[in-house]
C-alpha positions as CSV (number, residue, x, y, z in Angstrom):
1,M,5.7,-11.6,-4.3
2,L,5.4,-12.0,-8.0
3,P,8.6,-11.8,-10.3
4,Q,9.0,-8.1,-11.8
5,H,8.0,-9.6,-15.5
6,E,4.5,-10.2,-14.2
7,L,3.9,-6.7,-12.5
8,V,3.1,-3.2,-14.2
9,R,5.6,-0.3,-13.9
10,V,4.2,3.0,-13.2
11,V,6.4,6.3,-13.2
12,F,5.8,9.9,-13.0
13,E,6.3,11.6,-16.3
14,G,6.2,15.2,-15.2
15,S,3.5,15.8,-12.9
16,R,1.6,13.0,-14.2
17,L,1.4,9.2,-13.2
18,R,1.4,6.9,-16.0
19,I,1.8,3.4,-16.9
20,D,5.3,2.6,-18.5
21,R,4.4,-0.6,-20.6
22,Q,8.0,-0.5,-22.3
23,R,9.7,-0.2,-19.1
24,R,12.1,2.5,-20.4
25,L,10.6,6.0,-19.0
26,P,13.2,7.5,-17.0
27,G,12.7,8.4,-13.1
28,R,11.9,6.4,-10.3
29,G,9.2,3.8,-11.0
30,A,6.9,1.4,-8.8
31,Y,5.9,-2.2,-9.8
32,V,2.2,-3.1,-9.1
33,H,0.2,-6.0,-9.7
34,A,-2.4,-5.1,-12.3
35,A,-5.4,-5.8,-10.1
36,A,-7.0,-2.7,-9.3
37,K,-7.0,-3.4,-5.3
38,C,-3.3,-3.3,-5.4
39,V,-2.9,0.0,-6.8
40,T,-3.0,2.0,-3.5
41,I,-2.2,5.6,-2.7
42,P,0.2,4.9,0.4
43,G,1.8,1.9,-1.9
44,L,2.7,4.1,-4.6
45,A,3.6,7.2,-2.4
46,R,6.1,5.1,-0.5
47,S,7.7,3.4,-3.7
48,L,7.8,6.4,-5.8
49,R,8.6,8.8,-2.7
50,R,6.1,11.4,-4.1
51,T,2.9,12.4,-3.3
52,V,0.1,10.4,-5.1
53,T,-3.5,11.5,-5.6
54,T,-6.8,9.7,-6.0
55,G,-6.8,11.0,-9.3
56,D,-3.7,9.5,-10.0
57,V,-4.7,6.1,-8.8
58,Q,-8.1,6.5,-10.6
59,R,-6.2,6.9,-13.8
60,I,-3.8,4.1,-13.4
61,V,-6.8,1.7,-12.5
62,S,-8.8,2.8,-15.4
63,E,-5.6,2.2,-17.6
64,L,-5.4,-1.3,-16.1
65,S,-9.0,-2.2,-16.6
66,P,-9.5,-4.3,-19.6
67,V,-11.4,-2.7,-22.4
68,E,-14.3,-4.6,-24.1
69,D,-13.9,-5.2,-27.9
70,N,-16.9,-4.9,-29.7
71,S,-15.8,-5.3,-33.2
72,P,-18.1,-7.1,-35.3
73,E,-15.8,-10.1,-35.5
74,I,-16.0,-10.3,-31.7
75,V,-19.5,-9.6,-31.4
76,Q,-20.4,-12.1,-33.8
77,S,-18.2,-15.0,-32.0
78,H,-20.1,-14.3,-29.1
79,L,-23.6,-14.5,-30.8
80,G,-23.1,-18.2,-32.1
81,D,-21.9,-19.7,-35.2
82,G,-25.4,-20.6,-36.2
83,D,-25.4,-24.1,-34.7
84,P,-29.3,-24.9,-33.7
85,G,-28.3,-26.3,-30.6
86,E,-26.4,-23.5,-29.4
87,K,-28.1,-20.6,-28.1
88,P,-26.6,-17.1,-28.9
89,L,-26.1,-14.5,-26.1
90,S,-29.0,-12.7,-27.4
91,F,-31.2,-15.7,-25.7
92,N,-29.0,-15.7,-22.4
93,P,-29.6,-11.9,-21.6
94,G,-27.7,-12.5,-18.2
95,L,-24.5,-13.5,-20.2
96,A,-24.3,-10.6,-22.7
97,S,-22.7,-8.0,-20.3
98,A,-20.8,-10.7,-18.2
99,K,-17.5,-9.7,-16.9
100,P,-14.7,-11.9,-15.6
101,V,-14.4,-11.9,-11.8
102,E,-11.3,-11.9,-9.6
103,T,-11.1,-14.7,-7.1
104,T,-9.3,-14.3,-3.7
105,S,-7.0,-17.1,-4.4
106,S,-4.7,-14.7,-6.7
107,D,-4.0,-12.3,-3.8
108,H,-0.7,-11.1,-4.7
109,C,-0.4,-7.3,-3.7
């Protein structure tokens, strides 16, 4: 089990399950690992002592998923700095949409 500071707190605010990033919202909360596979209906329902829907889980997983930053500075840094020996991503089409992959070695759920 991971220490609490490495987990994400979720809490019902009214009828809506949401992430409590500041860890200050009132009510019974549950601490989950930020990996999508760790956010489950049975686990949340047991911890929160409430009914949790598929929509609740999908929304939390969506909020936990990293958002790609396509600002000009980030895009330019991925395209290369003009070094003739370095191929920009436009010449490596397989890398342009690459996403990080979770390994099974960090199974903390």
